[in-house]
TIMI-2910 file (N, C-alpha, C, CB; in pm, 1 decimal, decimal comma, always signed):
<rs>
+----------+----------+----------+----------+----------+----------+----------+----------+----------+----------+----------+----------+------+
!      n_x !      n_y !      n_z !     ca_x !     ca_y !     ca_z !      c_x !      c_y !      c_z !     cb_x !     cb_y !     cb_z ! resn !
+----------+----------+----------+----------+----------+----------+----------+----------+----------+----------+----------+----------+------+
!    +83,6 !   -118,0 !     +0,0 !     +0,0 !     +0,0 !     +0,0 !    +88,3 !   +124,5 !     +0,0 !    -95,2 !     -0,3 !   +121,4 !  Met !
!    +68,4 !   +210,8 !    -96,5 !   +146,3 !   +332,8 !   -105,9 !    +80,9 !   +443,8 !    -24,2 !   +161,7 !   +375,5 !   -252,2 !  Leu !
!   +163,7 !   +522,5 !    +39,9 !   +113,4 !   +633,2 !   +120,3 !   +124,8 !   +765,2 !    +47,3 !   +187,7 !   +640,8 !   +251,5 !  Lys !
!   +163,0 !   +760,6 !    -80,3 !   +178,8 !   +881,3 !   -159,6 !    +61,1 !   +896,5 !   -255,4 !   +311,9 !   +878,4 !   -237,1 !  Phe !
!    +27,7 !  +1021,1 !   -287,6 !    -77,0 !  +1049,7 !   -384,4 !    -24,5 !  +1150,4 !   -484,7 !   -205,0 !  +1102,4 !   -314,9 !  Lys !
!    -87,9 !  +1155,6 !   -599,1 !    -52,0 !  +1254,7 !   -699,9 !    -81,4 !  +1393,3 !   -643,2 !   -129,8 !  +1230,8 !   -833,9 !  Val !
!    +15,2 !  +1482,7 !   -655,2 !     -0,7 !  +1618,0 !   -604,0 !    +69,4 !  +1642,5 !   -472,1 !   -144,4 !  +1648,4 !   -588,6 !  Gly !
!   +124,3 !  +1536,8 !   -408,4 !   +197,4 !  +1553,9 !   -283,2 !   +330,6 !  +1622,4 !   -309,4 !   +219,5 !  +1418,1 !   -213,8 !  Asp !
!   +369,4 !  +1712,6 !   -219,1 !   +499,5 !  +1777,7 !   -228,7 !   +599,3 !  +1691,4 !   -154,0 !   +496,1 !  +1923,6 !   -171,3 !  Lys !
!   +706,7 !  +1648,8 !   -223,1 !   +803,1 !  +1555,6 !   -165,3 !   +944,1 !  +1612,4 !   -174,1 !   +795,9 !  +1419,3 !   -236,2 !  Val !
!  +1032,2 !  +1555,3 !    -92,7 !  +1174,4 !  +1588,5 !    -94,7 !  +1250,2 !  +1461,6 !   -130,2 !  +1222,5 !  +1647,4 !    +43,3 !  Ile !
!  +1357,6 !  +1475,9 !   -206,0 !  +1438,5 !  +1362,0 !   -246,5 !  +1542,1 !  +1336,4 !   -138,2 !  +1506,4 !  +1386,6 !   -384,8 !  Ile !
!  +1552,6 !  +1211,0 !    -92,4 !  +1641,7 !  +1175,1 !    +18,3 !  +1775,9 !  +1119,6 !    -26,8 !  +1574,4 !  +1074,8 !   +106,3 !  Leu !
!  +1785,0 !  +1065,9 !   -148,8 !  +1909,1 !  +1003,1 !   -193,8 !  +1924,4 !  +1021,2 !   -344,1 !  +1911,4 !   +852,9 !   -156,8 !  Ala !
!  +2049,0 !  +1017,7 !   -388,5 !  +2076,9 !  +1025,3 !   -531,4 !  +2130,8 !  +1160,7 !   -572,2 !  +1952,6 !   +994,7 !   -610,2 !  Gly !
!  +2137,2 !  +1182,4 !   -703,5 !  +2193,1 !  +1305,8 !   -756,9 !  +2108,3 !  +1427,8 !   -725,0 !  +2209,8 !  +1293,9 !   -905,1 !  Asn !
!  +1980,5 !  +1410,3 !   -702,7 !  +1889,3 !  +1521,5 !   -677,2 !  +1854,6 !  +1533,3 !   -528,8 !  +1761,7 !  +1504,5 !   -759,2 !  Tyr !
!  +1944,7 !  +1489,7 !   -441,3 !  +1920,9 !  +1490,1 !   -297,4 !  +1889,5 !  +1631,5 !   -247,8 !  +2042,6 !  +1433,4 !   -223,0 !  Lys !
!  +1791,5 !  +1642,9 !   -159,6 !  +1742,7 !  +1764,5 !    -92,7 !  +1667,5 !  +1858,5 !   -186,4 !  +1858,7 !  +1838,7 !    -30,6 !  Ser !
!  +1633,3 !  +1817,0 !   -308,0 !  +1547,9 !  +1896,4 !   -395,0 !  +1402,4 !  +1857,5 !   -371,2 !  +1586,8 !  +1877,0 !   -544,0 !  Arg !
!  +1313,6 !  +1950,4 !   -397,8 !  +1172,0 !  +1925,0 !   -377,0 !  +1098,1 !  +1928,9 !   -509,2 !  +1112,3 !  +2026,6 !   -279,5 !  Thr !
!   +984,6 !  +1861,9 !   -512,8 !   +901,2 !  +1859,0 !   -631,0 !   +764,6 !  +1802,9 !   -597,4 !   +966,9 !  +1777,3 !   -741,4 !  Gly !
!   +679,5 !  +1797,4 !   -696,1 !   +542,4 !  +1748,5 !   -679,1 !   +526,3 !  +1620,2 !   -759,2 !   +437,6 !  +1855,7 !   -724,0 !  Ile !
!   +461,7 !  +1521,4 !   -699,6 !   +439,2 !  +1393,0 !   -766,4 !   +339,3 !  +1413,6 !   -879,9 !   +387,4 !  +1284,9 !   -665,4 !  Ile !
!   +377,1 !  +1371,1 !  -1000,8 !   +287,3 !  +1384,7 !  -1115,0 !   +234,2 !  +1250,1 !  -1163,8 !   +358,4 !  +1455,5 !  -1228,2 !  Ile !
!   +298,9 !  +1140,2 !  -1124,3 !   +252,6 !  +1008,1 !  -1166,3 !   +305,1 !   +904,1 !  -1067,8 !   +299,2 !   +975,7 !  -1311,9 !  Asn !
!   +227,7 !   +799,0 !  -1046,0 !   +266,8 !   +690,6 !   -956,4 !   +262,2 !   +559,6 !  -1033,2 !   +174,6 !   +684,8 !   -831,1 !  Ile !
!   +371,9 !   +483,0 !  -1027,0 !   +379,2 !   +351,2 !  -1089,7 !   +370,4 !   +247,3 !   -977,7 !   +512,0 !   +334,1 !  -1174,6 !  Leu !
!   +249,0 !   +203,0 !   -946,3 !   +226,0 !   +117,6 !   -829,5 !   +292,7 !    -18,8 !   -841,7 !    +77,9 !    +99,1 !   -808,1 !  Lys !
!   +291,1 !    -78,0 !   -960,3 !   +346,9 !   -211,8 !   -974,8 !   +498,8 !   -213,9 !   -963,5 !   +305,3 !   -270,1 !  -1107,0 !  Asn !
!   +565,5 !    -98,6 !   -984,1 !   +711,0 !    -91,3 !   -973,1 !   +757,1 !    -19,6 !   -846,9 !   +767,9 !    -21,9 !  -1093,8 !  Lys !
!   +663,5 !    +29,9 !   -763,9 !   +694,7 !   +107,3 !   -643,3 !   +780,5 !   +228,9 !   -676,2 !   +766,2 !    +19,2 !   -540,4 !  Asn !
!   +743,7 !   +300,2 !   -780,9 !   +816,9 !   +419,2 !   -822,4 !   +719,9 !   +533,5 !   -846,3 !   +899,8 !   +391,2 !   -949,0 !  Lys !
!   +774,1 !   +655,7 !   -838,0 !   +695,5 !   +774,9 !   -866,3 !   +772,9 !   +863,3 !   -962,5 !   +661,2 !   +851,7 !   -736,0 !  Val !
!   +700,8 !   +950,7 !  -1031,6 !   +762,9 !  +1049,5 !  -1118,2 !   +737,5 !  +1185,4 !  -1055,5 !   +707,2 !  +1041,9 !  -1265,0 !  Ile !
!   +846,6 !  +1258,5 !  -1028,9 !   +840,0 !  +1388,6 !   -963,4 !   +875,6 !  +1495,3 !  -1066,5 !   +935,9 !  +1395,3 !   -839,2 !  Val !
!   +799,6 !  +1603,7 !  -1066,7 !   +820,8 !  +1708,3 !  -1167,6 !   +955,3 !  +1776,6 !  -1149,0 !   +708,5 !  +1812,3 !  -1161,5 !  Ser !
!  +1032,5 !  +1783,8 !  -1256,3 !  +1160,3 !  +1852,6 !  -1255,7 !  +1274,7 !  +1777,5 !  -1191,3 !  +1145,0 !  +1979,9 !  -1188,4 !  Gly !
!  +1253,9 !  +1652,4 !  -1151,6 !  +1355,5 !  +1573,3 !  -1081,7 !  +1390,3 !  +1451,6 !  -1166,0 !  +1305,9 !  +1530,1 !   -940,3 !  Ile !
!  +1518,1 !  +1411,2 !  -1162,6 !  +1568,2 !  +1293,0 !  -1232,1 !  +1544,1 !  +1303,6 !  -1382,9 !  +1501,5 !  +1166,3 !  -1176,5 !  Asn !
!  +1588,3 !  +1414,7 !  -1440,7 !  +1569,6 !  +1438,4 !  -1583,4 !  +1668,8 !  +1356,2 !  -1665,4 !  +1585,1 !  +1587,7 !  -1615,3 !  Leu !
!  +1617,6 !  +1297,9 !  -1773,6 !  +1703,2 !  +1226,8 !  -1867,7 !  +1677,8 !  +1283,7 !  -2006,2 !  +1677,0 !  +1072,6 !  -1864,0 !  Ile !
!  +1774,6 !  +1266,3 !  -2095,0 !  +1760,0 !  +1314,5 !  -2232,0 !  +1708,7 !  +1201,2 !  -2319,9 !  +1894,6 !  +1369,6 !  -2286,3 !  Lys !
!  +1606,6 !  +1231,4 !  -2398,0 !  +1545,9 !  +1133,9 !  -2487,3 !  +1563,6 !  +1183,6 !  -2630,0 !  +1395,0 !  +1111,3 !  -2453,4 !  Lys !
!  +1620,7 !  +1101,0 !  -2714,8 !  +1642,2 !  +1136,5 !  -2854,8 !  +1522,6 !  +1088,5 !  -2936,2 !  +1775,0 !  +1074,9 !  -2909,0 !  His !
!  +1464,7 !  +1181,5 !  -3010,3 !  +1348,6 !  +1149,7 !  -3092,0 !  +1383,8 !  +1181,4 !  -3236,9 !  +1221,8 !  +1229,4 !  -3045,2 !  Ile !
!  +1354,9 !  +1089,5 !  -3325,9 !  +1381,7 !  +1109,1 !  -3467,7 !  +1249,1 !  +1107,7 !  -3542,3 !  +1478,4 !   +999,7 !  -3522,9 !  Lys !
!  +1210,9 !  +1221,6 !  -3598,6 !  +1086,3 !  +1229,7 !  -3674,5 !  +1102,4 !  +1170,6 !  -3813,2 !  +1039,5 !  +1374,2 !  -3684,8 !  Tyr !
!  +1204,5 !  +1218,6 !  -3883,9 !  +1236,8 !  +1163,8 !  -4015,2 !  +1385,7 !  +1187,5 !  -4037,2 !  +1149,5 !  +1229,4 !  -4130,0 !  Asn !
!  +1433,5 !  +1172,6 !  -4156,9 !  +1577,2 !  +1181,9 !  -4178,6 !  +1629,6 !  +1325,0 !  -4172,3 !  +1612,1 !  +1121,8 !  -4311,4 !  Gln !
!  +1543,7 !  +1425,1 !  -4183,8 !  +1589,7 !  +1563,5 !  -4180,5 !  +1574,6 !  +1628,7 !  -4043,4 !  +1514,7 !  +1643,9 !  -4282,4 !  Lys !
!  +1478,5 !  +1583,6 !  -3964,2 !  +1453,5 !  +1646,5 !  -3835,2 !  +1478,3 !  +1548,4 !  -3722,0 !  +1310,5 !  +1700,2 !  -3828,4 !  Gln !
!  +1537,6 !  +1599,5 !  -3618,1 !  +1557,1 !  +1522,3 !  -3497,7 !  +1542,5 !  +1613,9 !  -3378,8 !  +1693,8 !  +1452,7 !  -3497,5 !  Gly !
!  +1524,7 !  +1556,2 !  -3261,5 !  +1500,0 !  +1637,6 !  -3144,9 !  +1551,6 !  +1565,4 !  -3020,9 !  +1350,1 !  +1670,0 !  -3131,6 !  Lys !
!  +1600,9 !  +1642,2 !  -2925,4 !  +1640,5 !  +1589,2 !  -2795,4 !  +1554,8 !  +1658,6 !  -2691,2 !  +1794,1 !  +1610,7 !  -2767,6 !  Ile !
!  +1480,6 !  +1579,8 !  -2612,5 !  +1394,4 !  +1637,7 !  -2510,2 !  +1435,3 !  +1585,5 !  -2373,4 !  +1246,0 !  +1605,6 !  -2538,5 !  Ile !
!  +1400,9 !  +1660,4 !  -2268,8 !  +1424,0 !  +1618,2 !  -2130,9 !  +1293,5 !  +1565,7 !  -2073,8 !  +1479,6 !  +1735,2 !  -2044,2 !  Asn !
!  +1296,2 !  +1445,2 !  -2018,2 !  +1178,4 !  +1389,4 !  -1952,4 !  +1218,1 !  +1342,6 !  -1812,8 !  +1117,4 !  +1271,9 !  -2035,5 !  Ile !
!  +1118,7 !  +1332,2 !  -1725,0 !  +1143,2 !  +1285,6 !  -1589,2 !  +1142,5 !  +1133,7 !  -1586,2 !  +1038,1 !  +1342,3 !  -1491,8 !  Glu !
!  +1242,4 !  +1076,7 !  -1520,4 !  +1249,5 !   +932,0 !  -1503,5 !  +1194,5 !   +896,6 !  -1364,8 !  +1396,9 !   +880,1 !  -1520,9 !  Ala !
!  +1145,9 !   +774,2 !  -1347,0 !  +1090,2 !   +734,9 !  -1217,4 !  +1195,8 !   +726,9 !  -1107,5 !  +1020,6 !   +601,3 !  -1230,1 !  Pro !
!  +1151,2 !   +750,7 !   -983,4 !  +1234,5 !   +740,7 !   -864,2 !  +1167,8 !   +640,6 !   -771,0 !  +1253,9 !   +880,6 !   -794,3 !  Ile !
!  +1245,9 !   +557,0 !   -705,3 !  +1189,9 !   +459,4 !   -612,3 !  +1132,0 !   +531,1 !   -490,7 !  +1297,5 !   +356,9 !   -568,8 !  His !
!  +1023,8 !   +476,4 !   -436,2 !   +955,2 !   +544,8 !   -326,0 !  +1037,8 !   +548,2 !   -197,5 !   +822,6 !   +477,4 !   -298,5 !  Ile !
!  +1139,3 !   +462,8 !   -186,5 !  +1223,9 !   +466,0 !    -67,5 !  +1316,6 !   +587,3 !    -66,5 !  +1306,0 !   +338,4 !    -58,4 !  Ser !
!  +1330,5 !   +654,2 !   -181,0 !  +1419,9 !   +769,2 !   -191,2 !  +1347,7 !   +902,4 !   -179,8 !  +1494,1 !   +764,1 !   -320,9 !  Asn !
!  +1218,4 !   +901,7 !   -145,8 !  +1145,5 !  +1027,0 !   -129,3 !  +1073,8 !  +1028,2 !     +4,5 !  +1045,3 !  +1047,6 !   -244,2 !  Ile !
!  +1039,8 !  +1148,2 !    +50,2 !   +963,5 !  +1164,5 !   +172,9 !   +874,2 !  +1286,1 !   +158,8 !  +1056,7 !  +1178,2 !   +295,9 !  Ser !
!   +758,8 !  +1282,6 !   +222,3 !   +664,3 !  +1393,0 !   +214,5 !   +713,5 !  +1508,0 !   +301,6 !   +522,7 !  +1347,7 !   +258,0 !  Ile !
!   +689,1 !  +1631,1 !   +256,2 !   +731,8 !  +1750,8 !   +328,8 !   +619,2 !  +1796,0 !   +420,8 !   +771,8 !  +1865,0 !   +230,4 !  Ile !
!   +655,7 !  +1825,1 !   +546,5 !   +561,9 !  +1879,0 !   +644,2 !   +519,2 !  +2018,9 !   +600,2 !   +625,1 !  +1882,3 !   +786,5 !  Asp !
!   +387,7 !  +2045,5 !   +604,9 !   +336,7 !  +2174,4 !   +558,8 !   +385,6 !  +2290,5 !   +644,8 !   +185,5 !  +2172,4 !   +557,3 !  Asn !
!   +396,8 !  +2269,2 !   +776,3 !   +432,0 !  +2378,1 !   +867,4 !   +581,8 !  +2406,9 !   +869,4 !   +385,0 !  +2345,4 !  +1007,1 !  Asp !
!   +663,0 !  +2304,0 !   +895,5 !   +806,0 !  +2325,8 !   +915,5 !   +888,1 !  +2311,3 !   +787,9 !   +857,4 !  +2230,2 !  +1018,4 !  Ser !
!   +838,6 !  +2240,3 !   +689,2 !   +913,7 !  +2218,9 !   +566,2 !  +1013,0 !  +2104,5 !   +575,2 !   +985,8 !  +2343,7 !   +529,0 !  Gly !
!  +1009,8 !  +2027,5 !   +683,6 !  +1100,5 !  +1914,0 !   +702,4 !  +1034,4 !  +1785,9 !   +653,3 !  +1141,2 !  +1900,1 !   +851,1 !  Asn !
!  +1114,9 !  +1684,4 !   +617,7 !  +1055,3 !  +1557,3 !   +576,6 !   +987,3 !  +1486,7 !   +692,2 !  +1160,6 !  +1466,9 !   +516,7 !  Pro !
!   +878,6 !  +1419,4 !   +663,9 !   +804,2 !  +1346,1 !   +764,9 !   +747,3 !  +1218,9 !   +703,9 !   +691,8 !  +1433,2 !   +824,5 !  Thr !
!   +709,6 !  +1127,3 !   +790,8 !   +644,5 !  +1005,2 !   +745,2 !   +493,6 !  +1022,6 !   +757,2 !   +693,0 !   +881,7 !   +826,8 !  Arg !
!   +420,5 !   +937,1 !   +688,4 !   +275,1 !   +946,3 !   +685,2 !   +215,5 !   +820,6 !   +746,8 !   +223,9 !   +966,3 !   +540,4 !  Ile !
!   +112,3 !   +840,9 !   +827,5 !    +36,9 !   +730,4 !   +883,7 !   -110,6 !   +748,6 !   +852,9 !    +59,9 !   +719,8 !  +1035,3 !  Gly !
!   -191,0 !   +648,9 !   +890,2 !   -334,2 !   +655,4 !   +864,7 !   -409,8 !   +652,7 !   +995,9 !   -379,3 !   +539,8 !   +774,0 !  Phe !
!   -524,8 !   +718,8 !   +996,0 !   -611,1 !   +720,8 !  +1112,8 !   -755,1 !   +724,0 !  +1062,3 !   -579,4 !   +843,6 !  +1206,4 !  Gln !
!   -846,3 !   +662,6 !  +1137,4 !   -986,0 !   +659,2 !  +1096,5 !  -1065,1 !   +753,5 !  +1185,1 !  -1043,3 !   +515,3 !  +1103,8 !  Ile !
!  -1127,9 !   +853,8 !  +1123,7 !  -1214,2 !   +949,4 !  +1192,9 !  -1349,1 !   +953,0 !  +1122,6 !  -1149,7 !  +1091,7 !  +1196,9 !  Asn !
!  -1457,6 !   +927,1 !  +1197,2 !  -1593,2 !   +931,9 !  +1142,1 !  -1607,1 !   +847,7 !  +1016,1 !  -1632,2 !  +1075,2 !  +1112,0 !  Asn !
!  -1553,1 !   +726,7 !  +1021,3 !  -1555,9 !   +632,1 !   +909,2 !  -1484,3 !   +684,0 !   +785,1 !  -1698,6 !   +599,2 !   +874,1 !  Asn !
!  -1393,6 !   +779,4 !   +802,3 !  -1309,7 !   +828,8 !   +693,1 !  -1165,2 !   +800,6 !   +725,7 !  -1331,7 !   +980,1 !   +668,9 !  Asn !
!  -1092,3 !   +748,3 !   +630,6 !   -950,3 !   +721,1 !   +648,0 !   -872,7 !   +844,7 !   +606,6 !   -905,7 !   +596,6 !   +565,8 !  Lys !
!   -797,3 !   +902,3 !   +701,2 !   -722,6 !  +1023,8 !   +673,4 !   -574,3 !   +997,4 !   +692,6 !   -769,6 !  +1139,5 !   +763,6 !  Ile !
!   -492,2 !  +1080,6 !   +629,1 !   -347,1 !  +1069,5 !   +643,9 !   -300,2 !  +1170,0 !   +748,3 !   -274,7 !  +1093,2 !   +508,0 !  Arg !
!   -213,6 !  +1122,8 !   +838,3 !   -158,9 !  +1211,2 !   +940,5 !     -6,4 !  +1209,1 !   +931,4 !   -206,8 !  +1168,7 !  +1082,6 !  Ile !
!    +55,4 !  +1318,8 !   +976,8 !   +200,5 !  +1326,8 !   +978,9 !   +250,4 !  +1266,9 !  +1109,4 !   +249,2 !  +1473,6 !   +962,4 !  Met !
!   +353,7 !  +1183,5 !  +1100,9 !   +403,6 !  +1112,5 !  +1217,9 !   +476,1 !  +1205,3 !  +1316,0 !   +496,7 !  +1001,0 !  +1174,4 !  Lys !
!   +540,0 !  +1312,4 !  +1268,4 !   +618,4 !  +1397,4 !  +1356,9 !   +532,2 !  +1477,8 !  +1452,6 !   +703,5 !  +1490,4 !  +1276,0 !  Lys !
!   +421,4 !  +1534,2 !  +1402,5 !   +340,4 !  +1618,6 !  +1489,3 !   +196,4 !  +1570,1 !  +1505,2 !   +340,0 !  +1758,2 !  +1436,3 !  Asn !
!   +156,6 !  +1466,3 !  +1435,2 !    +23,7 !  +1409,6 !  +1452,2 !    -88,0 !  +1488,2 !  +1386,2 !     -5,4 !  +1396,9 !  +1595,3 !  Gly !
!    -56,4 !  +1590,9 !  +1309,1 !   -158,8 !  +1670,2 !  +1242,0 !   -203,4 !  +1603,0 !  +1113,3 !   -107,1 !  +1810,9 !  +1212,8 !  Lys !
!   -319,9 !  +1642,7 !  +1066,7 !   -374,8 !  +1589,3 !   +942,0 !   -293,5 !  +1644,8 !   +825,8 !   -526,3 !  +1625,2 !   +926,5 !  Ile !
!   -255,4 !  +1555,8 !   +732,6 !   -179,2 !  +1599,1 !   +616,2 !   -274,9 !  +1633,9 !   +503,7 !    -79,5 !  +1489,9 !   +571,2 !  Tyr !
!   -262,1 !  +1755,0 !   +453,5 !   -340,2 !  +1799,2 !   +337,9 !   -242,6 !  +1844,5 !   +231,7 !   -440,3 !  +1914,0 !   +375,5 !  Glu !
!   -249,3 !  +1781,4 !   +114,9 !   -157,6 !  +1824,4 !     +8,5 !   -206,9 !  +1955,5 !    -48,8 !   -145,7 !  +1716,6 !   -103,5 !  Asn !
!   -111,4 !  +2045,3 !    -66,8 !   -145,0 !  +2182,1 !   -110,5 !   -109,0 !  +2197,8 !   -256,4 !    -71,2 !  +2289,2 !    -24,6 !  Ile !
+----------+----------+----------+----------+----------+----------+----------+----------+----------+----------+----------+----------+------+
</rs>
């Protein structure tokens, strides 16, 4: 079960993009990876025909163990837990126990 959702603001914990922040734009559940906007860019060569070619930058997936959600108040990385209130499952931040709302 993944604790991340599209639109969450995350910080990178390991790799070349360590301590950079971004927003999750796609989740690959079967591979346990996410795609974060502006992070882990790779160059992709595209050939339209013999006269035109193009090199574009695209985001490559990052494993979920290398990211952490950012606390809304302090801006520090935190873990996410679940709690049931009024038959609704909500996400809470482990550091301060407050409800996590992605902004």
